[in-house]
Backbone as JSON Lines, residues from 0, in Angstrom:
{"i":0,"aa":"X","n":[0.87,-1.16,0.0],"ca":[0.02,-0.03,0.01],"c":[0.88,1.27,-0.04]}
{"i":1,"aa":"X","n":[0.45,2.23,-0.73],"ca":[1.08,3.5,-0.77],"c":[0.06,4.53,-0.35]}
{"i":2,"aa":"X","n":[0.49,5.54,0.38],"ca":[-0.41,6.57,0.9],"c":[0.05,7.95,0.54]}
{"i":3,"aa":"X","n":[-0.9,8.76,0.18],"ca":[-0.63,10.15,-0.18],"c":[-1.55,11.08,0.68]}
{"i":4,"aa":"X","n":[-0.93,11.97,1.41],"ca":[-1.7,12.91,2.2],"c":[-1.51,14.3,1.55]}
{"i":5,"aa":"X","n":[-2.66,14.86,1.2],"ca":[-2.7,16.19,0.59],"c":[-3.14,17.19,1.66]}
{"i":6,"aa":"X","n":[-2.25,18.02,2.15],"ca":[-2.52,18.83,3.32],"c":[-2.42,20.31,2.9]}
{"i":7,"aa":"X","n":[-3.54,21.0,3.04],"ca":[-3.54,22.4,2.68],"c":[-2.93,23.23,3.83]}
{"i":8,"aa":"X","n":[-2.11,24.21,3.5],"ca":[-1.52,25.06,4.51],"c":[-2.63,25.63,5.38]}
{"i":9,"aa":"X","n":[-2.29,25.96,6.63],"ca":[-3.25,26.53,7.57],"c":[-3.46,28.0,7.27]}
{"i":10,"aa":"X","n":[-4.31,28.61,8.06],"ca":[-4.67,30.06,7.83],"c":[-3.45,30.91,7.87]}
{"i":11,"aa":"X","n":[-3.38,31.82,6.88],"ca":[-2.21,32.68,6.71],"c":[-2.57,34.17,6.62]}
{"i":12,"aa":"X","n":[-1.55,34.98,6.84],"ca":[-1.72,36.42,6.75],"c":[-2.2,36.8,5.35]}
{"i":13,"aa":"X","n":[-2.91,37.93,5.23],"ca":[-3.38,38.43,3.94],"c":[-2.37,39.4,3.37]}
{"i":14,"aa":"X","n":[-2.38,39.58,2.04],"ca":[-1.59,40.62,1.37],"c":[-0.08,40.38,1.38]}
{"i":15,"aa":"X","n":[0.6,41.32,0.77],"ca":[2.06,41.25,0.7],"c":[2.57,40.23,-0.27]}
{"i":16,"aa":"X","n":[3.84,39.94,-0.21],"ca":[4.51,38.96,-1.06],"c":[3.87,37.58,-0.76]}
{"i":17,"aa":"X","n":[3.32,36.99,-1.8],"ca":[2.6,35.69,-1.6],"c":[3.48,34.62,-0.98]}
{"i":18,"aa":"X","n":[4.69,34.46,-1.39],"ca":[5.56,33.42,-0.85],"c":[6.0,33.71,0.6]}
{"i":19,"aa":"X","n":[5.91,34.97,1.0],"ca":[6.37,35.34,2.35],"c":[5.27,35.35,3.41]}
{"i":20,"aa":"X","n":[4.02,35.12,3.04],"ca":[2.9,35.15,3.94],"c":[3.04,34.05,5.01]}
{"i":21,"aa":"X","n":[3.07,34.45,6.28],"ca":[3.22,33.53,7.37],"c":[1.86,33.08,7.91]}
{"i":22,"aa":"X","n":[1.9,32.07,8.76],"ca":[0.65,31.64,9.4],"c":[0.21,32.65,10.42]}
{"i":23,"aa":"X","n":[-1.07,32.75,10.62],"ca":[-1.63,33.6,11.64],"c":[-1.59,32.76,12.98]}
{"i":24,"aa":"X","n":[-1.89,33.42,14.1],"ca":[-2.05,32.58,15.34],"c":[-3.06,31.47,15.2]}
{"i":25,"aa":"X","n":[-4.17,31.76,14.52],"ca":[-5.19,30.73,14.23],"c":[-4.6,29.64,13.39]}
{"i":26,"aa":"X","n":[-3.81,30.02,12.35],"ca":[-3.19,29.02,11.5],"c":[-2.18,28.1,12.21]}
{"i":27,"aa":"X","n":[-1.43,28.69,13.14],"ca":[-0.48,27.84,13.9],"c":[-1.25,26.85,14.75]}
{"i":28,"aa":"X","n":[-2.36,27.24,15.34],"ca":[-3.18,26.31,16.11],"c":[-3.76,25.22,15.22]}
{"i":29,"aa":"X","n":[-4.24,25.61,14.02],"ca":[-4.8,24.61,13.1],"c":[-3.71,23.57,12.72]}
{"i":30,"aa":"X","n":[-2.54,24.09,12.35],"ca":[-1.46,23.17,11.95],"c":[-1.07,22.28,13.07]}
{"i":31,"aa":"X","n":[-0.95,22.77,14.29],"ca":[-0.56,21.95,15.41],"c":[-1.59,20.86,15.74]}
{"i":32,"aa":"X","n":[-2.86,21.19,15.62],"ca":[-3.95,20.22,15.83],"c":[-3.84,19.06,14.86]}
{"i":33,"aa":"X","n":[-3.75,19.45,13.61],"ca":[-3.68,18.39,12.55],"c":[-2.41,17.61,12.66]}
{"i":34,"aa":"X","n":[-1.29,18.24,12.93],"ca":[-0.02,17.52,13.07],"c":[-0.08,16.53,14.24]}
{"i":35,"aa":"X","n":[-0.66,16.92,15.35],"ca":[-0.78,16.03,16.49],"c":[-1.61,14.78,16.14]}
{"i":36,"aa":"X","n":[-2.72,15.03,15.43],"ca":[-3.56,13.92,14.95],"c":[-2.8,13.03,14.02]}
{"i":37,"aa":"X","n":[-2.07,13.6,13.02],"ca":[-1.33,12.81,12.04],"c":[-0.25,12.0,12.68]}
{"i":38,"aa":"X","n":[0.43,12.55,13.65],"ca":[1.58,11.86,14.26],"c":[1.14,10.55,14.86]}
{"i":39,"aa":"X","n":[-0.04,10.41,15.35],"ca":[-0.52,9.17,15.96],"c":[-0.61,8.12,14.87]}
{"i":40,"aa":"X","n":[-1.08,8.48,13.67],"ca":[-1.32,7.51,12.61],"c":[-0.04,7.28,11.76]}
{"i":41,"aa":"X","n":[0.91,8.19,11.82],"ca":[2.09,8.05,11.04],"c":[3.23,7.34,11.84]}
{"i":42,"aa":"X","n":[3.07,7.21,13.11],"ca":[4.12,6.64,13.95],"c":[4.6,5.29,13.41]}
{"i":43,"aa":"X","n":[5.91,5.14,13.32],"ca":[6.5,3.89,12.89],"c":[6.51,3.69,11.39]}
{"i":44,"aa":"X","n":[5.95,4.63,10.6],"ca":[5.95,4.5,9.14],"c":[7.08,5.34,8.51]}
{"i":45,"aa":"X","n":[7.43,4.94,7.33],"ca":[8.39,5.7,6.53],"c":[7.65,6.88,5.88]}
{"i":46,"aa":"X","n":[7.94,8.1,6.32],"ca":[7.14,9.27,5.85],"c":[8.12,10.28,5.17]}
{"i":47,"aa":"X","n":[7.64,10.78,4.07],"ca":[8.33,11.83,3.32],"c":[7.43,13.03,3.27]}
{"i":48,"aa":"X","n":[7.92,14.19,3.75],"ca":[7.14,15.4,3.76],"c":[7.71,16.4,2.74]}
{"i":49,"aa":"X","n":[6.88,16.83,1.82],"ca":[7.31,17.77,0.78],"c":[6.36,18.97,0.82]}
{"i":50,"aa":"X","n":[6.96,20.18,0.86],"ca":[6.12,21.4,0.99],"c":[6.47,22.37,-0.08]}
{"i":51,"aa":"X","n":[5.48,23.22,-0.37],"ca":[5.68,24.36,-1.25],"c":[6.74,25.24,-0.65]}
{"i":52,"aa":"X","n":[7.37,26.08,-1.44],"ca":[8.36,27.06,-0.95],"c":[7.66,28.19,-0.17]}
{"i":53,"aa":"X","n":[6.36,28.3,-0.23],"ca":[5.65,29.41,0.46],"c":[5.83,29.21,1.95]}
{"i":54,"aa":"X","n":[6.09,30.35,2.63],"ca":[6.35,30.29,4.07],"c":[5.19,29.59,4.86]}
{"i":55,"aa":"X","n":[3.95,29.91,4.48],"ca":[2.8,29.32,5.18],"c":[2.8,27.8,5.06]}
{"i":56,"aa":"X","n":[3.16,27.27,3.89],"ca":[3.24,25.83,3.69],"c":[4.39,25.21,4.51]}
{"i":57,"aa":"X","n":[5.52,25.88,4.49],"ca":[6.68,25.42,5.27],"c":[6.35,25.38,6.78]}
{"i":58,"aa":"X","n":[5.72,26.42,7.27],"ca":[5.41,26.45,8.66],"c":[4.39,25.36,9.04]}
{"i":59,"aa":"X","n":[3.43,25.16,8.15],"ca":[2.47,24.05,8.4],"c":[3.18,22.7,8.42]}
{"i":60,"aa":"X","n":[4.03,22.43,7.43],"ca":[4.67,21.16,7.35],"c":[5.62,20.86,8.55]}
{"i":61,"aa":"X","n":[6.27,21.91,9.0],"ca":[7.27,21.71,10.1],"c":[6.57,21.29,11.42]}
{"i":62,"aa":"X","n":[5.27,21.52,11.57],"ca":[4.6,21.11,12.79],"c":[4.57,19.61,12.99]}
{"i":63,"aa":"X","n":[4.85,18.85,11.9],"ca":[4.88,17.4,12.0],"c":[6.17,16.94,12.72]}
{"i":64,"aa":"X","n":[7.22,17.77,12.73],"ca":[8.44,17.42,13.39],"c":[9.27,16.4,12.61]}
{"i":65,"aa":"X","n":[9.03,16.35,11.28],"ca":[9.75,15.49,10.37],"c":[10.53,16.35,9.4]}
{"i":66,"aa":"X","n":[11.67,15.96,8.94],"ca":[12.42,16.76,7.92],"c":[11.49,17.09,6.75]}
{"i":67,"aa":"X","n":[11.54,18.31,6.33],"ca":[10.69,18.81,5.24],"c":[11.52,19.09,4.02]}
{"i":68,"aa":"X","n":[11.13,18.48,2.89],"ca":[11.73,18.86,1.61],"c":[10.96,20.01,0.98]}
{"i":69,"aa":"X","n":[11.61,20.87,0.25],"ca":[10.93,21.94,-0.45],"c":[10.94,21.62,-1.93]}
{"i":70,"aa":"X","n":[9.79,21.75,-2.57],"ca":[9.71,21.49,-3.98],"c":[9.09,22.68,-4.7]}
{"i":71,"aa":"X","n":[9.86,23.22,-5.68],"ca":[9.35,24.31,-6.48],"c":[8.14,23.89,-7.31]}
{"i":72,"aa":"X","n":[7.95,22.56,-7.52],"ca":[6.8,22.01,-8.21],"c":[5.52,22.39,-7.53]}
{"i":73,"aa":"X","n":[5.57,22.65,-6.2],"ca":[4.41,23.0,-5.42],"c":[4.22,24.49,-5.26]}
{"i":74,"aa":"X","n":[5.01,25.32,-5.92],"ca":[4.9,26.75,-5.87],"c":[3.46,27.15,-6.24]}
{"i":75,"aa":"X","n":[2.81,28.01,-5.46],"ca":[1.42,28.33,-5.72],"c":[1.24,29.05,-7.1]}
{"i":76,"aa":"X","n":[2.31,29.6,-7.65],"ca":[2.22,30.27,-8.95],"c":[2.09,29.24,-10.09]}
{"i":77,"aa":"X","n":[2.55,28.02,-9.84],"ca":[2.49,26.96,-10.86],"c":[1.15,26.3,-10.95]}
{"i":78,"aa":"X","n":[0.69,25.77,-9.82],"ca":[-0.64,25.23,-9.7],"c":[-1.07,24.16,-10.67]}
{"i":79,"aa":"X","n":[-0.23,23.19,-10.94],"ca":[-0.59,22.14,-11.88],"c":[-0.63,20.78,-11.2]}
{"i":80,"aa":"X","n":[-1.67,20.0,-11.42],"ca":[-1.83,18.71,-10.83],"c":[-0.62,17.81,-11.16]}
{"i":81,"aa":"X","n":[-0.22,17.78,-12.39],"ca":[0.94,16.95,-12.75],"c":[2.18,17.27,-11.97]}
{"i":82,"aa":"X","n":[2.37,18.54,-11.62],"ca":[3.54,18.94,-10.78],"c":[3.48,18.33,-9.4]}
{"i":83,"aa":"X","n":[2.3,18.34,-8.8],"ca":[2.12,17.77,-7.48],"c":[2.41,16.26,-7.49]}
{"i":84,"aa":"X","n":[1.86,15.58,-8.46],"ca":[2.1,14.13,-8.59],"c":[3.57,13.78,-8.85]}
{"i":85,"aa":"X","n":[4.18,14.65,-9.64],"ca":[5.62,14.45,-9.93],"c":[6.46,14.66,-8.68]}
{"i":86,"aa":"X","n":[6.14,15.71,-7.91],"ca":[6.9,15.99,-6.67],"c":[6.78,14.76,-5.72]}
{"i":87,"aa":"X","n":[5.62,14.16,-5.65],"ca":[5.35,13.05,-4.74],"c":[5.94,11.72,-5.27]}
{"i":88,"aa":"X","n":[6.26,11.69,-6.6],"ca":[6.6,10.43,-7.2],"c":[5.44,9.41,-7.21]}
{"i":89,"aa":"X","n":[4.26,9.97,-7.23],"ca":[3.07,9.19,-7.12],"c":[2.62,8.64,-8.43]}
{"i":90,"aa":"X","n":[2.28,7.37,-8.51],"ca":[2.28,6.37,-7.46],"c":[3.47,5.47,-7.52]}
{"i":91,"aa":"X","n":[4.51,5.81,-8.15],"ca":[5.67,4.91,-8.32],"c":[6.7,5.05,-7.21]}
{"i":92,"aa":"X","n":[6.54,5.95,-6.27],"ca":[7.55,6.21,-5.27],"c":[7.82,5.02,-4.32]}
{"i":93,"aa":"X","n":[8.94,5.17,-3.57],"ca":[9.34,4.09,-2.67],"c":[8.89,4.34,-1.24]}
{"i":94,"aa":"X","n":[8.37,5.52,-0.98],"ca":[7.96,5.89,0.38],"c":[6.63,5.36,0.71]}
{"i":95,"aa":"X","n":[6.43,4.87,1.95],"ca":[5.15,4.33,2.35],"c":[4.11,5.4,2.41]}
{"i":96,"aa":"X","n":[4.5,6.61,2.94],"ca":[3.61,7.72,3.05],"c":[4.25,8.98,2.56]}
{"i":97,"aa":"X","n":[3.59,9.72,1.67],"ca":[4.09,11.0,1.2],"c":[3.04,12.02,1.63]}
{"i":98,"aa":"X","n":[3.56,13.09,2.3],"ca":[2.68,14.21,2.69],"c":[3.07,15.39,1.86]}
{"i":99,"aa":"X","n":[2.08,15.91,1.07],"ca":[2.32,17.1,0.28],"c":[1.64,18.26,0.97]}
{"i":100,"aa":"X","n":[2.35,19.31,1.25],"ca":[1.78,20.49,1.93],"c":[1.77,21.62,0.88]}
{"i":101,"aa":"X","n":[0.57,21.99,0.47],"ca":[0.5,22.91,-0.62],"c":[-0.73,23.8,-0.57]}
{"i":102,"aa":"X","n":[-1.27,24.09,-1.78],"ca":[-2.28,25.11,-1.95],"c":[-3.46,24.65,-2.74]}
{"i":103,"aa":"X","n":[-4.58,25.38,-2.49],"ca":[-5.79,25.31,-3.29],"c":[-5.61,26.2,-4.46]}
{"i":104,"aa":"X","n":[-6.2,25.9,-5.59],"ca":[-7.15,24.85,-5.85],"c":[-6.48,23.53,-6.27]}
{"i":105,"aa":"X","n":[-5.13,23.54,-6.38],"ca":[-4.44,22.37,-6.93],"c":[-4.59,21.14,-6.08]}
{"i":106,"aa":"X","n":[-4.47,21.27,-4.74],"ca":[-4.58,20.08,-3.92],"c":[-5.95,19.42,-4.1]}
{"i":107,"aa":"X","n":[-7.01,20.21,-4.16],"ca":[-8.32,19.65,-4.38],"c":[-8.42,18.95,-5.75]}
{"i":108,"aa":"X","n":[-7.82,19.54,-6.73],"ca":[-7.89,18.95,-8.08],"c":[-7.1,17.6,-8.13]}
{"i":109,"aa":"X","n":[-6.0,17.5,-7.38],"ca":[-5.25,16.22,-7.27],"c":[-6.16,15.16,-6.61]}
{"i":110,"aa":"X","n":[-6.75,15.55,-5.49],"ca":[-7.64,14.62,-4.8],"c":[-8.77,14.14,-5.7]}
{"i":111,"aa":"X","n":[-9.4,15.09,-6.4],"ca":[-10.51,14.71,-7.28],"c":[-10.04,13.77,-8.41]}
{"i":112,"aa":"X","n":[-8.92,14.06,-8.93],"ca":[-8.38,13.21,-10.04],"c":[-8.16,11.76,-9.56]}
{"i":113,"aa":"X","n":[-7.55,11.62,-8.41],"ca":[-7.27,10.28,-7.9],"c":[-8.54,9.55,-7.48]}
{"i":114,"aa":"X","n":[-9.51,10.29,-6.93],"ca":[-10.7,9.63,-6.4],"c":[-11.79,9.42,-7.41]}
{"i":115,"aa":"X","n":[-11.83,10.29,-8.45],"ca":[-12.93,10.21,-9.45],"c":[-12.47,9.94,-10.83]}
{"i":116,"aa":"X","n":[-11.14,10.1,-11.08],"ca":[-10.62,9.92,-12.44],"c":[-10.71,11.17,-13.26]}
{"i":117,"aa":"X","n":[-11.23,12.26,-12.68],"ca":[-11.36,13.53,-13.39],"c":[-10.75,14.66,-12.58]}
{"i":118,"aa":"X","n":[-9.98,15.52,-13.26],"ca":[-9.44,16.68,-12.62],"c":[-10.58,17.7,-12.51]}
{"i":119,"aa":"X","n":[-11.01,18.04,-11.36],"ca":[-12.12,18.96,-11.16],"c":[-11.98,19.71,-9.78]}
{"i":120,"aa":"X","n":[-12.78,20.68,-9.59],"ca":[-12.72,21.45,-8.35],"c":[-13.15,20.57,-7.18]}
{"i":121,"aa":"X","n":[-12.4,20.66,-6.14],"ca":[-12.75,20.04,-4.85],"c":[-12.14,20.91,-3.78]}
{"i":122,"aa":"X","n":[-12.97,21.46,-2.93],"ca":[-12.48,22.4,-1.93],"c":[-11.86,21.68,-0.72]}
{"i":123,"aa":"X","n":[-10.76,22.25,-0.26],"ca":[-10.15,21.77,1.02],"c":[-10.05,23.01,1.88]}
{"i":124,"aa":"X","n":[-10.5,22.86,3.1],"ca":[-10.43,24.02,4.04],"c":[-9.01,24.25,4.45]}
{"i":125,"aa":"X","n":[-8.69,25.46,4.88],"ca":[-7.35,25.81,5.33],"c":[-7.0,24.85,6.51]}
{"i":126,"aa":"X","n":[-5.84,24.23,6.38],"ca":[-5.38,23.31,7.4],"c":[-5.93,21.9,7.24]}
{"i":127,"aa":"X","n":[-6.86,21.71,6.31],"ca":[-7.49,20.42,6.09],"c":[-6.65,19.49,5.22]}
{"i":128,"aa":"X","n":[-7.04,18.26,5.21],"ca":[-6.28,17.26,4.4],"c":[-7.21,16.22,3.84]}
{"i":129,"aa":"X","n":[-6.67,15.53,2.79],"ca":[-7.29,14.38,2.21],"c":[-6.17,13.3,2.24]}
{"i":130,"aa":"X","n":[-6.51,12.14,2.73],"ca":[-5.55,11.01,2.83],"c":[-6.05,9.9,1.89]}
{"i":131,"aa":"X","n":[-5.23,9.62,0.9],"ca":[-5.6,8.61,-0.12],"c":[-4.61,7.48,-0.1]}
{"i":132,"aa":"X","n":[-5.16,6.3,-0.19],"ca":[-4.35,5.08,-0.21],"c":[-4.5,4.36,-1.57]}
{"i":133,"aa":"X","n":[-3.38,3.91,-2.04],"ca":[-3.39,3.03,-3.28],"c":[-3.26,1.62,-2.83]}
{"i":134,"aa":"X","n":[-4.26,0.85,-3.08],"ca":[-4.24,-0.58,-2.79],"c":[-4.03,-1.29,-4.1]}
{"i":135,"aa":"X","n":[-2.82,-1.86,-4.21],"ca":[-2.45,-2.56,-5.44],"c":[-3.1,-3.94,-5.55]}
{"i":136,"aa":"X","n":[-3.43,-4.34,-6.72],"ca":[-3.96,-5.67,-7.03],"c":[-2.96,-6.39,-7.92]}
{"i":137,"aa":"X","n":[-3.11,-7.66,-8.03],"ca":[-2.3,-8.45,-8.96],"c":[-2.45,-7.9,-10.35]}
{"i":138,"aa":"X","n":[-1.41,-7.99,-11.17],"ca":[-1.5,-7.51,-12.55],"c":[-1.17,-6.07,-12.67]}
{"i":139,"aa":"X","n":[-0.74,-5.4,-11.65],"ca":[-0.28,-4.05,-11.71],"c":[-1.34,-2.99,-11.48]}
{"i":140,"aa":"X","n":[-2.64,-3.4,-11.41],"ca":[-3.7,-2.4,-11.16],"c":[-3.85,-2.09,-9.69]}
{"i":141,"aa":"X","n":[-4.76,-1.24,-9.43],"ca":[-5.03,-0.89,-8.01],"c":[-6.22,0.01,-7.89]}
{"i":142,"aa":"X","n":[-6.62,0.23,-6.66],"ca":[-7.73,1.11,-6.39],"c":[-7.27,2.23,-5.43]}
{"i":143,"aa":"X","n":[-7.74,3.44,-5.79],"ca":[-7.53,4.58,-4.88],"c":[-8.61,4.6,-3.84]}
{"i":144,"aa":"X","n":[-8.27,4.63,-2.61],"ca":[-9.26,4.57,-1.48],"c":[-9.08,5.82,-0.59]}
{"i":145,"aa":"X","n":[-10.15,6.45,-0.31],"ca":[-10.15,7.56,0.62],"c":[-10.08,7.05,2.02]}
{"i":146,"aa":"X","n":[-8.94,7.36,2.68],"ca":[-8.79,6.97,4.09],"c":[-9.51,7.98,5.0]}
{"i":147,"aa":"X","n":[-9.29,9.28,4.71],"ca":[-9.98,10.31,5.5],"c":[-9.93,11.6,4.75]}
{"i":148,"aa":"X","n":[-10.89,12.45,5.05],"ca":[-10.89,13.88,4.66],"c":[-11.28,14.6,5.88]}
{"i":149,"aa":"X","n":[-10.5,15.57,6.31],"ca":[-10.86,16.26,7.53],"c":[-10.33,17.69,7.57]}
{"i":150,"aa":"X","n":[-10.9,18.47,8.47],"ca":[-10.42,19.84,8.69],"c":[-10.08,20.02,10.19]}
{"i":151,"aa":"X","n":[-9.29,21.03,10.45],"ca":[-8.88,21.22,11.85],"c":[-10.08,21.39,12.81]}
{"i":152,"aa":"X","n":[-11.15,21.94,12.38],"ca":[-12.33,22.15,13.22],"c":[-12.91,20.84,13.78]}
{"i":153,"aa":"X","n":[-12.69,19.75,13.05],"ca":[-13.18,18.5,13.51],"c":[-12.38,17.9,14.66]}
{"i":154,"aa":"X","n":[-11.24,18.49,14.95],"ca":[-10.39,18.04,16.02],"c":[-10.6,18.77,17.33]}
{"i":155,"aa":"X","n":[-11.62,19.61,17.32],"ca":[-11.97,20.32,18.56],"c":[-11.22,21.59,18.86]}
């Protein structure tokens, strides 16, 4: 099984240089809640975390306490589904779990493509995530399975 977690950066400051926008106090709390929840389920697994170069995505990713790779393929100015899948090495990668920390609307479009077979709009709340698992079958095929979709508000 291979797993892909698509995590939208948490709430960020408005205006200014887009890549320099930091998390707000609310965003830091959102990221910490989701990271604490994720750590329980990621414990003992081989995890690769890849984040957009945007400060808000970097700050969100770092709450996991795992080394974070930065990929220009996740730059919010690019916004292409193929770039996100390329950054993750999905689904050919060697990592058990890949966490991509990025931006809307691209994250939602990636989730929609994997779950429905069509690239279309799918909203992800700030700080929210979609966790998708690829269950391989004999003959090279497989099924994409939604493990969870959640937002920080669901964690109390």
